LOPARO-294841 format. One record per atom (N, C-alpha, C): x, y, z; residue in one letter. Coordinates in steps of 0.05 Angstrom, whole numbers, plus 5000, padded with zeros to 4 digits. Example, Ala and Ser with C-alpha at 12.3 -4.5 7.8 and 13.67 -1.06 7.14 Angstrom:
2
526448865156A/524649105156A/526449345156A/525749555142S/527349795143S/525850015157S/
END
This chain:
415
549345205738M/546845065732M/545245155707M/544745045692T/543345045668T/540445115662T/539545385660D/536445425658D/534745225638D/532745115653P/531544925642P/529845085618P/529645365622R/527845465596R/529745575575R/532045525576A/533345665556A/532945545530A/532545325522P/531545225498P/528745385486P/527245405508L/524745635499L/525145825488L/527045985506T/526946255510T/529146275480T/530746115473E/531646185450E/529946155420E/528345955425S/525745875403S/523746175408S/523246295431L/521546475432L/523446785417L/525046795418E/527746985410E/527746975375E/527846765370V/527446695335V/524746785325V/523046685340L/519946765328L/519246995333L/520747135349L/519547445353L/521547605336L/524247545322R/525147625299R/523447645270R/522547365276F/520947315244F/518747475250F/517747585263G/515247695270G/515447905268G/517848015274A/518648335270A/519448425239A/520248225225L/520648205192L/518348255183L/517148045183M/514448055173M/512148295178M/512848435201L/511148645202L/513048925188L/515448975194R/517349095181R/516249175157R/516048915135A/515748835108A/512248955099A/510449005121G/508749085115G/506148915113G/506548625126D/504448465125D/502648545156D/499348395141T/498048475168T/498748245188T/497648365212A/498448255239A/496947965246A/494547895224F/493547695233F/494847485214F/496647485194R/498347295177R/500747315197R/501247505209V/503947445226V/502947285250V/501447305262R/500447075279R/500246855268R/498546785247D/498546535240D/501846425233D/503146525213A/504546485212A/507946375238A/507246595260M/508546545283M/507246275294M/505046245299H/503945945311H/504845715296H/505245725263R/506245515252R/508845435252R/510545665255L/513445605264L/514245445297L/512545605317A/511745505340A/512045155342A/509545115332Q/509544785329Q/511544675316Q/513144725303A/515644675279A/517944655305A/517944855322L/519744895340L/520044705365L/516944605366G/516544415391G/515844605406G/513844855414I/513145035435I/510344895430I/509244845457E/506444705453E/504344895456E/505145095463R/502845335470R/503145595458R/502645815445L/503946035432L/502446265441L/502046475459E/500646725459E/502246965449E/500947105423V/502947355413V/500847535424V/501847775426E/500648055425E/502148245408E/501948355381L/502548495360L/501248845362L/503748995350S/503549175351S/505849235323S/505149525309T/506649585298T/509349655308T/509149745331V/511949765350V/513249625366V/511549375371G/513049195382G/511948905388G/512448675389L/511348455390L/511848345427L/509748155435T/510548045459T/509647715457T/511247545461A/510447255463A/510347085481A/508346925492T/509546785518T/509046455504T/510846295511G/510746035501G/510945805521G/510345595522W/509045345541W/510545135523W/512244985549T/513544775544T/513644605566T/513044325565G/513944245588G/513044345619G/510644505607G/510044615641G/511944875648G/513444905631E/515145185639E/513145435614E/513545695623A/512845855609A/514946045604A/515346245586T/516746365585T/516146645567T/515946895574T/515447075564T/517747355554T/517147385523L/519247575517L/517747735496L/519348035501T/518548225480T/520648345466T/519948465439R/521748525421R/520448765401R/521749015403E/520849235390E/521249185354E/519149295346T/518549215312T/521349335293T/521549605299G/523249815286G/521549925263G/523050185248P/521450265234P/519750105211P/517650175203P/516249975180P/516450095158P/515949855134G/516849875110G/514949755097G/515249725070V/513749535044V/515749395031V/515449135030D/517548965015D/516048655008D/514448764987A/513048484983A/514748244975A/516648244967S/519047964963S/519247864988S/519648025010K/520447945039K/518247805055K/515447965047I/513347835058I/512547515046I/513547495021A/512547285007A/514947095016A/517347135025A/519546915032A/518346875057A/518147005075L/517146975104L/515346765099L/512746825086E/510146655094E/510946375077E/512746435061E/513746145050E/515345925071E/516946115088L/519145985100L/516645835124L/515046005134S/512945845153S/511445655140S/510345625124L/508845475107L/510845245104L/512745255099G/514044985096G/515344905120G/515145035139A/516444885163A/515244635177A/516944465172A/516344225186A/517044095212A/516243965230A/517243845260A/519843825254A/520943885284G/523743795282G/526044105281G/524644275268L/526144545255L/527244595291L/529844755283D/531644765301D/532145115299D/532845255315T/532645565325T/535645665301T/538045485298A/540145575282A/539345555256A/538145375246T/536545345217T/534645575208T/532945645231L/530745865228L/532446155228L/534246195243G/536246355242G/536846485215G/538546215208A/539846275187A/538146375156A/536046225157E/533546295138E/533246625138E/532946725167L/532246955173L/534347165165L/536647085175D/538847275154D/539547205125D/538847075112R/538847035085R/536347235075R/534147205086I/531347355072I/531947685084I/533947725107E/533748035113E/535348155095E/537348025086K/539548125073K/539348135048K/537348065036A/536747975011A/536348274989A/538148254971A/538548624960A/534848624947A/534648884946P/531448974929P/532348804896P/529548784892L/529548644864L/529848814842L/529449114849H/529349274828H/530549544832H/533349664821G/534649864832G/533150134830G/535150284838L/533750584837L/532350714815L/533850654786L/532850784764L/530350594758L/529850344757P/527450134749P/524850384770P/525150344793V/523150344804V/522550694805V/524150854795A/523851164793A/522151164770A/523351014743L/521950984715L/519250894723L/519150684737S/515950554747S/514050764754S/515650954771M/513451124779M/512851304764M/515151444744A/514151594723A/511651484703A/511651304698V/510351134687V/507551184700V/507251004722A/504451024742A/503651294744A/505051534748S/503751724742S/502651844711S/504551754693T/502751894670T/500051684663T/500351484675A/498151314668A/495651404687A/495351504712F/493951664732F/493351854718F/495252104705S/493852304701S/492052274670S/492952044657Y/491452054633Y/488251924639Y/489151754660L/485951574661L/484051704678L/484552024690N/482952174705N/482952444687N/484052514662G/483052724646G/485352854646G/487352864651G/489252994648G/491453034616G/491653314616D/492153354582D/495553224580D/496353344553L/498653204545L/500653364563L/500953564568L/502453734588L/502053644612L/500553724632A/499453584656A/500553244663A/500553074639T/500952854639T/504352834636T/505652934613G/508452974618G/510353094646G/508853264654A/510453384680A/510453224702A/506653104702A/506952894725A/509252684717A/509552534701A/511352374694A/514452394708A/514552674694V/517852764706V/518152814737V/516252984746S/516353014774S/515852704792S/513852604779G/513552364798G/515852094805G/517452134773G/519751954778G/521852104793G/522452334789I/524852504800I/523452484833I/520852514847G/520652524871G/520952274879G/520352064866Q/521151704877Q/523951674882Q/525551764866A/527951704860A/529251844893A/528452144896A/529052274922A/528352114946A/525752014936R/524551824963R/526651594973R/527451434954T/528451174951T/531951254963T/532551434961L/535851574967L/534851655000L/533651775000L/532551905033L/532251635048L/530851445035S/529951255056S/532951025057S/534151115040R/536750905045R/538750985066R/538251245071Q/539451365089Q/538651395114Q/535651245114G/534551235142G/533251495157G/532651595131F/531651825141F/528551885151F/527452095168N/525252005183N/523251975163N/521251875163Q/519251735142Q/517152015138Q/516352135154F/514352315153F/515752555144F/517852635159A/519752835135A/519852835109A/521352495107M/522252455074M/519152545055M/516752445074T/514352435055T/513652695052T/513352895067A/512753205067A/514753345044A/517753255051L/520053395029L/519153254997L/518653045001C/518352924971C/515853014959C/513553124976A/510653214963A/511853464954A/513653584967V/514453954965V/515653934936V/518353744936L/519753634915L/518153654886L/516253384888A/514353284865A/512553554857A/511053574873S/508953804865S/509854044856S/512754124868G/512954404866G/514454454837G/516654114831L/516954174802L/515154124788L/513453984789Y/510553984774Y/509854264765Y/509054454779C/508254694781C/510254874767C/512554774769L/514155004757L/514554894723L/514454654720I/514454574696I/511654664682I/509854604696V/506654754680V/507254984678V/508455234696I/508255474693I/510155544669I/512555414671G/514455464650G/513155454623G/510755234618F/509455274581F/506855484591F/506755664605G/505855884605G/503055864615G/502355644636V/499655664644V/500255754666V/497555944676R/496956124693R/494756114711R/493955984701T/490655854715T/490155564706T/490255414732F/490355134732F/487355044731F/487154844701A/484454744695A/483554534706A/481754414705F/481254154711F/483753934699F/485353914680A/486653784667A/489853734687A/490154044693H/492254094714H/492554014738H/490154004750A/489653934779A/489253624778A/488853494751I/489453174760I/492853124754I/494353294743G/496553234737G/498053314764G/497453524778F/499153594804F/498753334828F/495653214827I/495953004846I/497252774835I/496952724806S/498652524793S/502252484805S/502652714811S/505652804810S/506852604845S/504752654857V/505852524884V/504352324895V/502452154869L/501651884877L/503251694888L/505451684885F/507651554894F/507951524922F/506351744938L/506751834969L/504151644984L/502451544961V/499751414972V/500751214991V/500351255020P/500750975037P/498150745038P/498550635011G/496050415003G/496250185023G/499050045027F/500249905051F/498849875071F/499950135092P/499250115116P/496450185120P/494250295096L/491950385107L/490350105103L/490449945082V/489349715078V/490249485093V/492949475102A/493449265117A/491349385148A/491549575157A/490149615184A/487949645177A/486149615156L/483249575154L/482949305157L/484749105147L/484048875148L/485448685176L/486548865188D/487448745221D/484548835232D/483749045235L/481449125246L/479448975248L/478548785223T/476548685218T/476848395227T/479348295230Q/479948015242Q/481648055267Q/479648315285H/480748415311H/482948375320H/484848545302Q/487248555319Q/486948855315Q/486748985341T/486249135344T/488349415348T/490149285365K/492249405375K/494249445343K/494549305333A/495649315301A/494549495293A/492249415279G/490549615269G/490449875270G/489949895295V/489550285299V/492450365292V/495150235307T/497250325307T/497850395274T/497650185257R/497950185229R/497150435220R/494050395228L/492450625224L/492850895223L/494250955242F/494851215252F/497551265235F/499451025229Y/501551085214Y/501151145186Y/498951075175G/497951095148G/497151395143G/495551465162V/494251785167V/496652015167V/498951905186L/500252155190L/501852175163L/501951955147L/503851945120L/501952085106L/499552065102T/497452265085T/497952485096T/497552585121L/497952815131L/500652995124L/502852895125S/505452945115S/505653025087S/504352845068A/504052945044A/502753135038A/500153185053A/498153385044A/499453655052A/501453645070C/502153935090C/504054035063C/506253805053G/508053815036G/506053975013G/504853855000M/502553914977M/501554244982M/500154285009S/499454545017S/501254725012S/503554675015V/505354865008V/505455004982V/505754844978V/506554924946V/503954934926V/501054864947A/498855024930A/498255284936A/499355324956M/498555544969M/500655814953M/503955704958L/505455874937L/505055894911L/503555704895A/503155734867A/499355854860A/498755824884G/495956064881G/494055904868G/493955544870L/492455384854L/489155464862L/487755364848A/484755424856A/483055164853A/481755074858P/479854844855P/478754794832P/478654554818A/477854474794A/475754304791A/472754284781P/471054174783P/470553844770P/469753724773A/470353494769A/467453394742A/469353274723A/467753274698A/465653034702A/463053134692P/461252994698P/461452654682P/459652514687P/460552154679P/459052274654P/459852104629P/459252134602P/456551954600P/455951784609G/452651634608G/453151424594G/455651374581A/455851074556A/458351044567A/458950804552I/461950684550I/462550694522I/465350844520E/466750784492E/468350684484E/468350504463P/469750264455P/473650384461P/473150564442L/475750714433L/477050814467L/475450914487T/475951004520T/477350774533T/475050504530V/475650274543V/478650214536V/479850204513L/482650114505L/483950284520L/483950514516G/486350714526G/486150624551G/484150634564R/483750644603R/485150334606R/485150134595A/486649844592A/489149834590A/490349984576L/493350014571L/493950164593L/492650384599A/493850564623A/494650434643A/491750264651C/491850154679C/493749924679C/494149774658L/495949534649L/498949724661L/499749934650A/502350074658A/502150134690A/500750214694G/499750394723G/500650144742G/499750004741G/499449684758G/502449604754G/504049564730Y/506049474732Y/508449644745Y/507249894743G/509150144754G/509150024785G/506750014801Y/506349964824Y/507549814835Y/506849464820G/508049224829G/511049244831G/512949394813I/515449374822I/516549594839I/514449784852L/515149974867L/515149824897L/513349674903F/512849524927F/515149204923F/517049194901N/518648984907N/518048664894N/516448754881N/515448444871N/516748364849N/517348034843P/518647964825P/516448034801P/518347964774H/517148054752H/513347924744H/514147644750R/511647484748R/509447614763R/509547684791T/507647754804T/506548064792T/508948214787V/508148474770V/506648534755V/506748284732L/504748194714L/502248154724L/501847974733A/499247944750A/498148224765A/499848384777V/498648614787V/497748764764V/499148804740A/498048954720A/495548874712A/495148614706L/492948524694L/490248604711L/490148514739L/488648594761L/488348854766L/489949074758S/489349354759S/487549404740S/488749254712M/486349374694M/483849294693M/483049004700V/480448924707V/478649054724V/480749044752G/479249304768G/478149554763G/480049634746N/479649994740N/478049974720N/477549784698E/475449794682E/472449814692E/473049594706V/469749574725V/469549804741V/471349914759R/470250184768R/469950444748R/470750414727L/471450644710L/468250584692L/467950364684G/465250304670G/462950384685G/462850324707L/460550304724L/460250684731L/462450804738H/461551064739H/460951184714H/462351104688D/461551264673D/458351214671D/457450994667L/453950904674L/452551004694L/453551224712G/451651384732G/452651234756G/453851114765L/454051014793L/456251174805L/454751224829A/457451444846A/460551244849A/462251484856L/464751364848L/465051234878L/464351274901P/465051064918P/464750774919P/462050744914Q/460850484901Q/462550344875Q/462850474859A/463850354838A/466350264844A/468250454858T/470450424868T/470450124883T/468150054903F/467449804915F/467749614896F/465849604878F/466649434860F/468449384840F/469949564839G/472849544823G/474749344845G/474949454865A/476549314887A/476149004892A/473049044893L/472248704898L/472648554868L/473348624849A/473748454827A/477148424826A/478648574840V/481748584841V/481848384859V/480148334889G/481048144904G/480347924897G/477347844878L/476747604870L/479047504849L/479547654837G/482547584820G/483847434835G/485147624849A/487747494866A/487147254878A/484947204886S/483946954898S/484946704881S/484446804859L/485046544831L/487346464829L/489146734826V/491646694817V/493946674840V/494146674865R/495646724883R/496946474887R/495246254892G/495845964894G/497945914875G/497345984847R/500145914828R/502446034828R/501946334839L/504646544835L/505646444871L/504946374882H/506246324911H/506446594923H/504446804921A/505347064930A/502547194948A/502847294969P/501447334982P/498947454969P/496147514982R/494547604976R/494747994977R/495948034994I/496148365003I/498848474983I/500748284970A/502948364953A/500948394922A/498648334917L/496748274890L/495548544891L/493848534916T/491648634911T/492248974923T/493949084936V/494249294940V/495549474917V/497349394907P/498649484880P/497149554858P/494849354865S/492449404835S/490749544841S/490549694872I/487849854869I/489050104872I/491950204878I/492450434880I/491750624860I/491750594830M/490150724812M/487150794808M/486050664834M/483850804844M/483451014857M/485351114863T/485451334888T/483751554874T/482451684890P/480451874880P/482352174884P/484352224865G/485352434865G/484152674858G/482452794849L/480753004843L/480353104867L/479652924889F/478053044912F/479853044930F/482552924927A/484252914945A/485353254938A/485453364920F/486453604907F/484953774920F/481453814915Q/480353984926Q/480254054950Q/480553814966T/480553814994T/482754025003T/485353974996I/488454135000I/487554394998I/486154434965V/486054804959V/483554824975V/481654704977F/479454834998F/480354905027F/481754755035L/483254765064L/484455015068L/485955115042N/488255355041N/487255595041N/484455515029Q/482955775021Q/481055885042Q/481455665064G/479155745092G/476455645080G/476055515062K/472855475057K/473155175069K/471755175097S/471654945108S/469754765100S/466954875096L/465054645082L/465654545058L/466054665038A/467254455012A/469854375022A/471054405032A/473854205037A/472653945054A/470553925074V/470453675090V/468453565064V/466153685048E/465653545022E/466153355004E/469053545000A/470753374983A/471853204993A/473453235019A/474653015039A/472352785042A/469752855049A/467652615057A/468052485026A/468252545008T/467652384970T/470552284973T/472452384981C/475952184975C/475651985000C/474152035024G/474551835044G/472751595033G/470351585025F/468551425017F/470051264996F/470351474977A/471851244952A/474551084965A/476751184991V/478651034996V/477050825010V/475250835028G/473450615046G/473350375025G/471450525003G/471050304982G/472750144967G/475450254966M/477550114962M/478649844980M/479249955005A/479049755031A/477249485028A/474549655028M/472349455040M/472049345011M/472349384986G/471449184968G/473748924971G/477048974982L/478048764982L/477048575004L/476348775027V/475448595051V/473248405042V/471148475030A/468448315018A/469848134999A/472048114988S/472847884973S/474047674988S/475147765009R/475647525032R/473847375039R/472047525051F/469847445055F/468547235041F/468047295019L/466847104993L/469246854988L/471846884988T/473646624983T/474846515004T/474846615029E/476346495053E/474446405079E/474146205081R/472646155105R/472846195130R/475546235135Q/476546365160Q/475446625165Q/474946775143W/473247035147W/471547045154W/470046905150R/466146875154R/465846745178R/468146635189Y/467346565215Y/469146635238Y/468346695259E/469846755289E/471046545298E/473346595303R/475346345316R/475346405352R/
END
């Protein structure tokens, strides 16, 4: 006897597969929920309830008085902006009468799509981004060059380990040791025995590629949209990745005997040549991160421009005396508002434009101070540096959230 719920079961299976692919690519849970509801209507499901987290999905569908509940594991998370864009476009273009075979074939095509950028371009992009970050924050020629070499090699190692399915947390720690250790060897090889401010900046720049920007920002966005389960699990995932990188860097900092470097005071004015140099550095760094997250070149260019504008706002306000967290908030707000203007023309998800654009705002020096002070047992100083770092990172995320409240009605009102 044929089960009358078989068609509903097939529809839910393909819907759960779609949702799992979106979550694994790094999209926010509330976007995944919206996309699944659009596809459910196209598949003829009368009502759909979904519960999401980064480790699994559960969906209940109703059709013709019959209800079916299915669950599916998500799998290890990652970041792939091109897959996010393709999956969102698939849901937006779905029309009534869509069948599960057609949807399944489209998912096969998206899942099997090769990365847009190979190992060498991605490694070079991180070398460029590390160079730009070091220059922006005051690294000298030696520190900047060493950061470029170690950052590029570290990213190449991470890509190779990721292709082998290596544990993400162990991989992050190992790559942190590799990149920061190589940086120290290069700098020490040129006769440096005491790390000054510029060398501390280079040390952090060498591991900038390990910053888990996508999961941390996506977690906060989910929490503000009441996707608590997904937001909390993603937040802890991002925090654990950060701790893994910090542990690897701590080992190197301890072996190298690094000392904390004080932050340079704001100049109190904006110099035209400084603005021009920053613009070029931000443009290059944003372009590098756009490639890292597997965006197409048109989107990568938009990311570079947004990074340039946002960082000029942040650094300009900080030069004039505004505290770093508040300046970072306004810089991220500028990025978010800019992304609202261009995402429709590019057919790109907002998160694929905004997150790569704000990574260059990472408060690297205060992260360095936190690690070194903890190694030295100076808990109070470590907490102070960590608080400044945390508020600056929070400013990055909250600036993006504020831009959504200003530009999207669904964020201003509860549903």
